[in-house]
C-alpha positions in Angstrom: 124.7 84.7 85.2 121.9 85.4 87.6 118.4 84.1 87.0 117.2 87.7 86.3 120.0 88.2 83.7 119.3 84.8 82.1 115.6 85.6 81.9 116.4 89.0 80.3 118.7 87.4 77.8 116.1 84.9 76.8 113.5 87.6 76.4 115.9 89.6 74.2 116.7 86.7 72.0 113.0 85.7 71.6 111.9 89.1 70.2 111.0 89.3 66.5 113.1 91.8 64.5 110.2 94.4 64.4 109.7 94.0 68.2 113.5 94.3 68.7 113.6 97.6 66.9 110.8 99.0 69.1 112.4 97.6 72.2 115.8 99.0 71.2 114.3 102.5 70.8 112.5 102.2 74.2 115.7 101.1 75.9 117.9 103.6 74.1 115.7 106.5 75.2 115.2 105.2 78.7 117.4 104.1 81.6 118.4 100.6 80.3 121.2 101.3 77.8 122.8 97.9 78.5 119.7 96.1 77.2 119.8 98.4 74.1 123.4 97.4 73.5 122.5 93.7 73.7 119.7 94.1 71.3 122.0 95.9 68.8 124.6 93.1 69.1 121.9 90.5 68.4 120.2 92.5 65.6 122.8 94.6 63.8 120.3 95.5 61.2 118.6 97.8 63.8 121.2 100.4 62.7 119.5 100.6 59.3 115.9 99.9 60.2 114.4 103.3 61.0 118.0 104.2 61.7 117.4 107.9 61.8 114.7 107.5 64.4 116.9 105.2 66.5 120.0 107.3 66.2 118.2 110.6 66.8 116.4 109.3 69.9 119.5 107.7 71.3 121.5 110.9 70.9 118.7 113.2 72.1 118.3 111.2 75.3 122.0 111.4 76.1 122.9 107.8 75.2 126.0 108.9 73.4 127.7 105.5 73.4 124.7 103.8 71.8 124.5 106.6 69.2 128.2 105.9 68.4 127.6 102.2 68.1 124.7 102.9 65.7 127.0 105.0 63.5 129.7 102.3 63.6 127.2 99.8 62.4 126.1 101.9 59.4 123.6 104.4 60.6 124.3 107.8 59.0 124.8 110.7 61.4 122.2 113.1 59.9 121.2 114.9 63.0 119.9 118.5 62.3 121.8 121.4 63.9 119.0 121.6 66.6 119.3 117.9 67.3 123.1 118.1 67.6 122.7 121.0 70.1 120.1 119.1 72.1 122.2 115.9 72.0 125.2 117.8 73.4 123.1 119.2 76.2 121.6 115.8 77.0 125.0 114.1 77.4 126.2 117.0 79.6 128.7 118.3 77.0 128.6 121.9 78.3 131.5 123.1 76.1 130.1 121.6 73.0 126.5 122.9 73.7 127.7 126.4 74.5 129.9 126.4 71.4 126.9 125.6 69.2 124.9 128.3 71.0 127.6 130.9 70.5 127.7 130.0 66.8 123.9 130.0 66.5 122.1 131.9 69.3 118.8 131.2 67.6 119.0 127.6 68.7 117.7 128.5 72.1 114.5 129.9 70.7 114.0 126.8 68.5 113.5 124.5 71.5 110.0 123.1 71.5 107.9 122.0 74.5 108.8 118.4 74.0 112.5 119.4 74.2 112.0 121.2 77.4 110.3 118.2 78.9 113.5 116.2 78.4 114.7 117.8 81.6 112.5 115.3 83.5 114.9 112.5 82.7 118.1 113.8 84.3 116.0 115.3 87.2 114.5 111.9 87.9 117.9 110.1 87.6 119.7 112.7 89.5 122.2 113.7 86.8 123.0 117.2 88.0 125.7 117.8 85.4 123.3 117.2 82.5 120.6 119.3 84.3 123.1 122.2 84.7 124.1 122.0 81.0 120.5 121.9 79.8 119.4 124.7 82.0 122.4 126.9 81.1 121.4 126.5 77.5 117.9 127.7 77.8 115.8 124.7 78.8 112.8 125.6 81.0 113.3 124.6 84.6 109.5 124.4 85.1 108.7 122.3 81.9 105.5 120.4 82.8 104.3 117.1 81.5 100.7 116.2 80.7 100.0 116.0 84.5 101.6 119.4 85.2 104.5 117.6 86.9 107.8 119.6 86.8 111.4 118.4 86.9 111.6 119.6 90.5 108.8 117.3 91.5 110.8 114.4 89.9 114.1 115.3 91.6 112.4 115.8 94.9 110.5 112.5 94.8 113.8 110.6 93.9 115.6 112.4 96.8 118.3 113.9 94.6 119.8 116.8 96.5 122.3 117.9 93.9 119.6 117.9 91.2 117.2 119.9 93.4 119.9 122.4 94.1 120.7 122.9 90.4 117.0 123.4 89.6 116.4 125.8 92.4 119.5 127.8 91.4 117.9 128.1 87.9 114.7 129.4 89.2 112.5 126.3 89.4 109.2 127.1 91.0 109.2 125.6 94.5 105.4 126.2 94.7 104.5 124.3 91.5 101.5 121.9 92.0 100.7 119.0 89.8 97.3 118.2 88.5 97.0 114.8 90.1 97.5 115.5 93.8 97.7 119.3 93.9 101.0 118.8 95.5 104.2 120.7 95.6 107.7 119.1 95.2 107.9 118.9 99.0 104.9 116.6 99.2 106.4 114.5 96.4 109.5 114.2 98.5 107.3 112.8 101.3 106.0 110.1 98.9 109.5 109.3 97.7 110.8 109.0 101.2 108.4 106.1 101.7 110.1 104.2 98.9 113.8 105.3 98.9 116.3 104.0 96.4 120.0 104.1 96.4 121.6 107.2 98.0 118.3 109.1 98.1 118.3 112.0 100.7 114.8 113.2 101.1 115.6 115.1 104.3 118.3 117.0 102.5 115.9 117.7 99.7 113.3 119.0 102.2 115.8 121.3 103.7 116.5 122.9 100.4 112.9 123.2 99.4 111.8 124.7 102.7 114.8 127.1 102.7 113.7 128.2 99.2 110.2 129.1 100.6 108.2 126.1 99.9 104.8 125.9 101.7 104.9 123.2 104.4 101.2 122.6 104.2 99.1 120.4 101.9 95.4 120.5 101.2 94.6 117.0 99.8 92.2 117.2 96.9 89.0 115.1 96.9 89.9 111.5 96.1 93.6 111.7 97.0 94.9 108.3 98.0 95.9 107.9 101.7 95.9 111.6 102.6 96.3 111.0 106.3 99.4 108.9 105.7 100.9 111.7 103.5 100.1 114.4 106.0 101.7 112.4 108.8 104.7 111.9 106.5 104.9 115.6 105.7 105.0 116.5 109.4 107.7 113.8 110.0 109.8 115.0 107.1 109.5 118.6 108.3 110.7 117.6 111.7 113.6 115.6 110.3 114.6 118.6 108.2 114.6 120.9 111.2 111.4 122.8 110.5 110.0 123.7 113.9 106.4 123.9 112.6 
């Protein structure tokens, strides 16, 4: 076991039960399902402590395996019809989601703003299959968070070409600007390129965004951090993407 894994295990075991429930929900709705599974193994009673909240959140955020483990440990599967539809979308079960929509077309209209914002997670992680399922079921490709950030901003910054392609095909606004930096997804790709992770392809993302009509200019708002560096990065990314400007 690595030092990091050992440290993580000690932290998990040291949590009080109440803290373990909170941490389980955080992990089950985030990108650390393995930690959620360890917490559930150490604290089986999580399944019955606020079980509905834990089960619903795990299901809605696409962590189907964790949801199944909760049910196996005693949590009752009492998801509403809308929650079942969203859960199918969030795990990329296109057939199941479309079957529910066909049976109840009104489900699409019942989606609330917080549901549409769930697109940010697969956009940021690059899960194009989940994005495609959610978008085909009526989720808003331009769903904005509190800072007016869109899923396209998230996918562009992470360098996920397939996710960007799916969002653009569904009508995502290539000109959308956030409220923090007044920046388009192309500018977010510049920032992401400075801190690439995994198989990120920011040049490929830039090609898609520019081909879709994105502005290749940026007017930094007052107080923007390091605007010169970002503008230089924007020019460099444009050149790498084959934009002659």
